[in-house]
N, C-alpha and C positions, 0 to 999 in steps of 0.2 A: 208778364202774365202767362201762366202755364195754359197750354191748349187743353180743351175739354175732349173727352173721349167721344167717339162717334155715337155710341149708345146714348150718352147724355144729350148730345145735340138732337138726336131723333126724338127724345122725350120732350125737349123744349119747343120744337117746331111742329106745327100741324102738318098733316100730309100735303096740303096745298102749298104751305110755305116751303116745305122740303122740295117739292117739285119745282117751285119758282127759283130756289137757290141753285138747283141743278141746271135749270134752263139758263139762268144768268151766267153761271160759270161756263156753260157750253158756248155761249156767244163770245166771239173773239173780241168784240169792242167793249164789252161791259167789264170795267175794271174790278179787281178784288176790293178796292176801296168802296165801291157802290154797294157791294154785298155786305161789307162790314157796316156801312152806315144804315142799311135797311134791316139787317138781321142780326148784327152783332157778332158775326163770325169772322175771325181773322183768316188770312190766306192759308195757313197750315191746316186749320179746321176745315176749310172748303176743300182743300186737296184730299184730306183724309175722308171726308164725306163722299166726294166724287169716286174715290177708290172703292169705297164700300157699296156704292150704288151702281157701279158700272162693271161690265165684264172686264177681266184683266187686260186683254188685248186692246179694247177700246179705251181703257184708262191710260194705257201706255201711249197710245196715239194722241190722246187729248193732252197728256202731260208734256209730251215732246212738243206739241203745237204751242202750248201756252208758256212753257219755260222760257223766261227772259223776254217774252213778247212785250213790247213797249205799250201796246194797247191795253194790256191787262194790268199795268202798273202806272198809276197816274203820274208818279214822279219821273218816269221814263218817257212819257208822251211829249211830243213837240207842242209848242204853243198854239199851233194852228188847229189841233184836234179839240173839238168841243165835246160837251156831254153827249153821249149817244143815247138815243131813245129808240127802242125796238118798235117795229111795226105792230107787234102784239100788245104794246103798252095799253092801248085803249080797251082791249078785251079783258084785261086782267082786273078783276074787282078787288077792292080792299088793298090796293098797292099803296102803302104809306108814303113812299118816296115821291110818287107822282103828284101828290097833293101839296108839295112844298113850293 
């Protein structure tokens, strides 16, 4: 499946959803698979979105931090790591994944 352009992703997501995607991507323990399950964005689309939403130097630091990080990729996680739930989870309204 080809990845969508950042402008198309912005049209599909509300401003609140866009902020939530950026917040989830910024968190070290939230995997890209969780973002895909909730918002339908694959890893490459999240990376492109983060690049367009952040200053270049901050994006480079974030990209270096998450590149190959086991916690951002469910397949690379050890069996002992369970689903991460942010402390902010309760305050986020309309979060579809939390109702599962």
